[in-house]
DRENBATOR-520551 format. One record per atom (N, C-alpha, C): residue number from 0; residue in three letters; atom name; x, y, z. Coordinates in steps of 0.001 Angstrom, whole numbers. Atoms other than C-alpha are relative to their C-alpha. Example, Ala and Ser with C-alpha at 12.3 -4.5 7.8 and 13.67 -1.06 7.14 Angstrom:
BEGIN
num:0	residu:ALA	atome:N	X:890	Y:-1190	Z:0
num:0	residu:ALA	atome:CA	X:12300	Y:-4500	Z:7800
num:0	residu:ALA	atome:C	X:900	Y:1200	Z:0
num:1	residu:SER	atome:N	X:-820	Y:-1190	Z:-60
num:1	residu:SER	atome:CA	X:13670	Y:-1060	Z:7140
num:1	residu:SER	atome:C	X:-770	Y:1090	Z:730
//
This chain:
BEGIN
num:0	residu:MET	atome:N	X:1287	Y:572	Z:374
num:0	residu:MET	atome:CA	X:37854	Y:3224	Z:29885
num:0	residu:MET	atome:C	X:-1106	Y:961	Z:460
num:1	residu:PRO	atome:N	X:951	Y:-1045	Z:-386
num:1	residu:PRO	atome:CA	X:35187	Y:5959	Z:29838
num:1	residu:PRO	atome:C	X:-1303	Y:-543	Z:593
num:2	residu:GLN	atome:N	X:1263	Y:495	Z:-525
num:2	residu:GLN	atome:CA	X:32258	Y:3668	Z:30672
num:2	residu:GLN	atome:C	X:68	Y:-260	Z:1506
num:3	residu:LEU	atome:N	X:-117	Y:202	Z:-1439
num:3	residu:LEU	atome:CA	X:33621	Y:3235	Z:34199
num:3	residu:LEU	atome:C	X:-103	Y:1313	Z:772
num:4	residu:ASN	atome:N	X:162	Y:-1276	Z:-664
num:4	residu:ASN	atome:CA	X:33260	Y:6933	Z:34943
num:4	residu:ASN	atome:C	X:-1469	Y:129	Z:433
num:5	residu:PRO	atome:N	X:1400	Y:21	Z:-438
num:5	residu:PRO	atome:CA	X:30107	Y:7049	Z:37130
num:5	residu:PRO	atome:C	X:-706	Y:1349	Z:-71
num:6	residu:ALA	atome:N	X:615	Y:-1329	Z:-64
num:6	residu:ALA	atome:CA	X:29504	Y:10777	Z:36811
num:6	residu:ALA	atome:C	X:-1206	Y:150	Z:-937
num:7	residu:PRO	atome:N	X:1201	Y:-215	Z:821
num:7	residu:PRO	atome:CA	X:27180	Y:10918	Z:33741
num:7	residu:PRO	atome:C	X:-1041	Y:-1101	Z:183
num:8	residu:TRP	atome:N	X:946	Y:1118	Z:-65
num:8	residu:TRP	atome:CA	X:25639	Y:7464	Z:34207
num:8	residu:TRP	atome:C	X:-795	Y:16	Z:1291
num:9	residu:PHE	atome:N	X:729	Y:-61	Z:-1262
num:9	residu:PHE	atome:CA	X:24714	Y:7968	Z:37831
num:9	residu:PHE	atome:C	X:-1087	Y:1076	Z:-57
num:10	residu:ALA	atome:N	X:994	Y:-1061	Z:132
num:10	residu:ALA	atome:CA	X:22947	Y:11226	Z:37017
num:10	residu:ALA	atome:C	X:-1159	Y:-459	Z:-890
num:11	residu:ILE	atome:N	X:1045	Y:517	Z:879
num:11	residu:ILE	atome:CA	X:21057	Y:9549	Z:34171
num:11	residu:ILE	atome:C	X:-867	Y:-1008	Z:761
num:12	residu:LEU	atome:N	X:742	Y:982	Z:-796
num:12	residu:LEU	atome:CA	X:20075	Y:6701	Z:36514
num:12	residu:LEU	atome:C	X:-925	Y:692	Z:996
num:13	residu:VAL	atome:N	X:804	Y:-688	Z:-1014
num:13	residu:VAL	atome:CA	X:18855	Y:9065	Z:39229
num:13	residu:VAL	atome:C	X:-1152	Y:756	Z:-648
num:14	residu:PHE	atome:N	X:1073	Y:-762	Z:645
num:14	residu:PHE	atome:CA	X:16887	Y:11293	Z:36862
num:14	residu:PHE	atome:C	X:-1050	Y:-912	Z:-631
num:15	residu:SER	atome:N	X:983	Y:905	Z:587
num:15	residu:SER	atome:CA	X:15291	Y:8367	Z:35075
num:15	residu:SER	atome:C	X:-872	Y:-630	Z:1084
num:16	residu:TRP	atome:N	X:816	Y:547	Z:-1091
num:16	residu:TRP	atome:CA	X:14179	Y:6857	Z:38410
num:16	residu:TRP	atome:C	X:-920	Y:1053	Z:585
num:17	residu:LEU	atome:N	X:892	Y:-1060	Z:-472
num:17	residu:LEU	atome:CA	X:12813	Y:10203	Z:39523
num:17	residu:LEU	atome:C	X:-1191	Y:175	Z:-933
num:18	residu:ILE	atome:N	X:1094	Y:-107	Z:960
num:18	residu:ILE	atome:CA	X:10786	Y:10393	Z:36332
num:18	residu:ILE	atome:C	X:-947	Y:-1184	Z:146
num:19	residu:PHE	atome:N	X:852	Y:1179	Z:-162
num:19	residu:PHE	atome:CA	X:9549	Y:6825	Z:36766
num:19	residu:PHE	atome:C	X:-830	Y:88	Z:1274
num:20	residu:LEU	atome:N	X:713	Y:-51	Z:-1272
num:20	residu:LEU	atome:CA	X:8607	Y:7432	Z:40395
num:20	residu:LEU	atome:C	X:-1011	Y:1140	Z:82
num:21	residu:THR	atome:N	X:985	Y:-1077	Z:-18
num:21	residu:THR	atome:CA	X:6697	Y:10626	Z:39616
num:21	residu:THR	atome:C	X:-1090	Y:-185	Z:-1055
num:22	residu:VAL	atome:N	X:978	Y:157	Z:1068
num:22	residu:VAL	atome:CA	X:4887	Y:9523	Z:36448
num:22	residu:VAL	atome:C	X:-819	Y:-1278	Z:165
num:23	residu:ILE	atome:N	X:687	Y:1291	Z:12
num:23	residu:ILE	atome:CA	X:4015	Y:5841	Z:36916
num:23	residu:ILE	atome:C	X:-939	Y:-209	Z:1198
num:24	residu:PRO	atome:N	X:923	Y:284	Z:-1107
num:24	residu:PRO	atome:CA	X:2533	Y:5651	Z:40482
num:24	residu:PRO	atome:C	X:-1362	Y:673	Z:-101
num:25	residu:PRO	atome:N	X:1357	Y:-544	Z:138
num:25	residu:PRO	atome:CA	X:-314	Y:8127	Z:39835
num:25	residu:PRO	atome:C	X:-833	Y:-739	Z:-1046
num:26	residu:LYS	atome:N	X:743	Y:739	Z:1024
num:26	residu:LYS	atome:CA	X:-1247	Y:6210	Z:36696
num:26	residu:LYS	atome:C	X:-461	Y:-1345	Z:540
num:27	residu:VAL	atome:N	X:376	Y:1301	Z:-556
num:27	residu:VAL	atome:CA	X:-1253	Y:2905	Z:38572
num:27	residu:VAL	atome:C	X:-1076	Y:166	Z:1065
num:28	residu:LEU	atome:N	X:971	Y:-205	Z:-1066
num:28	residu:LEU	atome:CA	X:-3179	Y:4292	Z:41545
num:28	residu:LEU	atome:C	X:-1340	Y:495	Z:-534
num:29	residu:ALA	atome:N	X:1251	Y:-479	Z:579
num:29	residu:ALA	atome:CA	X:-5790	Y:5867	Z:39261
num:29	residu:ALA	atome:C	X:-770	Y:-1112	Z:-694
num:30	residu:HIS	atome:N	X:660	Y:1119	Z:662
num:30	residu:HIS	atome:CA	X:-6627	Y:2458	Z:37784
num:30	residu:HIS	atome:C	X:-1176	Y:-480	Z:838
num:31	residu:THR	atome:N	X:1170	Y:535	Z:-685
num:31	residu:THR	atome:CA	X:-10103	Y:1239	Z:38660
num:31	residu:THR	atome:C	X:-378	Y:-1325	Z:-646
num:32	residu:PHE	atome:N	X:404	Y:1298	Z:494
num:32	residu:PHE	atome:CA	X:-11373	Y:-2280	Z:38324
num:32	residu:PHE	atome:C	X:-1412	Y:99	Z:-577
num:33	residu:PRO	atome:N	X:1319	Y:-116	Z:616
num:33	residu:PRO	atome:CA	X:-14416	Y:-2808	Z:36083
num:33	residu:PRO	atome:C	X:-1139	Y:-485	Z:890
num:34	residu:ASN	atome:N	X:1067	Y:462	Z:-883
num:34	residu:ASN	atome:CA	X:-16371	Y:-4742	Z:38687
num:34	residu:ASN	atome:C	X:568	Y:-187	Z:1402
num:35	residu:ASP	atome:N	X:-458	Y:90	Z:-1383
num:35	residu:ASP	atome:CA	X:-15923	Y:-4308	Z:42411
num:35	residu:ASP	atome:C	X:-510	Y:-1286	Z:628
num:36	residu:PRO	atome:N	X:480	Y:1224	Z:-647
num:36	residu:PRO	atome:CA	X:-16104	Y:-7459	Z:44510
num:36	residu:PRO	atome:C	X:-1078	Y:324	Z:1037
num:37	residu:THR	atome:N	X:1064	Y:-192	Z:-976
num:37	residu:THR	atome:CA	X:-19201	Y:-7826	Z:46626
num:37	residu:THR	atome:C	X:357	Y:-723	Z:1288
num:38	residu:LEU	atome:N	X:-265	Y:623	Z:-1291
num:38	residu:LEU	atome:CA	X:-19021	Y:-8611	Z:50301
num:38	residu:LEU	atome:C	X:-939	Y:-1178	Z:198
num:39	residu:GLN	atome:N	X:828	Y:1170	Z:-254
num:39	residu:GLN	atome:CA	X:-20236	Y:-12064	Z:51235
num:39	residu:GLN	atome:C	X:-349	Y:-49	Z:1480
num:40	residu:SER	atome:N	X:436	Y:73	Z:-1386
num:40	residu:SER	atome:CA	X:-22135	Y:-12810	Z:54385
num:40	residu:SER	atome:C	X:900	Y:-957	Z:775
num:41	residu:THR	atome:N	X:-879	Y:822	Z:-827
num:41	residu:THR	atome:CA	X:-20290	Y:-14387	Z:57291
num:41	residu:THR	atome:C	X:-662	Y:-1300	Z:423
num:42	residu:GLU	atome:N	X:658	Y:1245	Z:-405
num:42	residu:GLU	atome:CA	X:-22927	Y:-17034	Z:58005
num:42	residu:GLU	atome:C	X:144	Y:-1038	Z:-1105
num:43	residu:LYS	atome:N	X:-209	Y:1074	Z:959
num:43	residu:LYS	atome:CA	X:-22387	Y:-20386	Z:56359
num:43	residu:LYS	atome:C	X:-1327	Y:-405	Z:-634
num:44	residu:PRO	atome:N	X:1252	Y:436	Z:626
num:44	residu:PRO	atome:CA	X:-24926	Y:-21618	Z:53848
num:44	residu:PRO	atome:C	X:-458	Y:-1339	Z:581
num:45	residu:LYS	atome:N	X:565	Y:1233	Z:-552
num:45	residu:LYS	atome:CA	X:-27259	Y:-24354	Z:55050
num:45	residu:LYS	atome:C	X:149	Y:-1115	Z:-1030
num:46	residu:THR	atome:N	X:-195	Y:1131	Z:901
num:46	residu:THR	atome:CA	X:-26274	Y:-27674	Z:53526
num:46	residu:THR	atome:C	X:-934	Y:-1124	Z:401
num:47	residu:GLU	atome:N	X:891	Y:1127	Z:-244
num:47	residu:GLU	atome:CA	X:-28603	Y:-30624	Z:53174
num:47	residu:GLU	atome:C	X:652	Y:-1259	Z:-540
num:48	residu:PRO	atome:N	X:-612	Y:1244	Z:491
num:48	residu:PRO	atome:CA	X:-27545	Y:-34264	Z:52823
num:48	residu:PRO	atome:C	X:-708	Y:-477	Z:-1281
num:49	residu:TRP	atome:N	X:573	Y:533	Z:1217
num:49	residu:TRP	atome:CA	X:-28063	Y:-35986	Z:49526
num:49	residu:TRP	atome:C	X:-910	Y:-1168	Z:328
num:50	residu:THR	atome:N	X:912	Y:1128	Z:-189
num:50	residu:THR	atome:CA	X:-30954	Y:-38410	Z:49297
num:50	residu:THR	atome:C	X:32	Y:-937	Z:-1192
num:51	residu:TRP	atome:N	X:-101	Y:860	Z:1174
num:51	residu:TRP	atome:CA	X:-29695	Y:-40291	Z:46275
num:51	residu:TRP	atome:C	X:120	Y:-1455	Z:450
num:52	residu:PRO	atome:N	X:-184	Y:1421	Z:-336
num:52	residu:PRO	atome:CA	X:-29999	Y:-44059	Z:46359
num:52	residu:PRO	atome:C	X:1364	Y:-477	Z:-514
num:53	residu:TRP	atome:N	X:-1317	Y:527	Z:381
num:53	residu:TRP	atome:CA	X:-26594	Y:-45749	Z:46304
num:53	residu:TRP	atome:C	X:-159	Y:-1489	Z:-304
num:54	residu:HIS	atome:N	X:167	Y:1397	Z:420
num:54	residu:HIS	atome:CA	X:-26725	Y:-49011	Z:44342
num:54	residu:HIS	atome:C	X:1347	Y:-678	Z:-40
//
């Protein structure tokens, strides 16, 4: 059964992973988000109680 011979398939697996690991990470790391998140202040906003009449 020739498909059980690991010699050609292992080399194909290793070379394909080497290609994936050298081509894809720079493309992913070069990605920039369209809008950067802004830092929020650490102080809590002042909340006021509601003055609605409860009927």
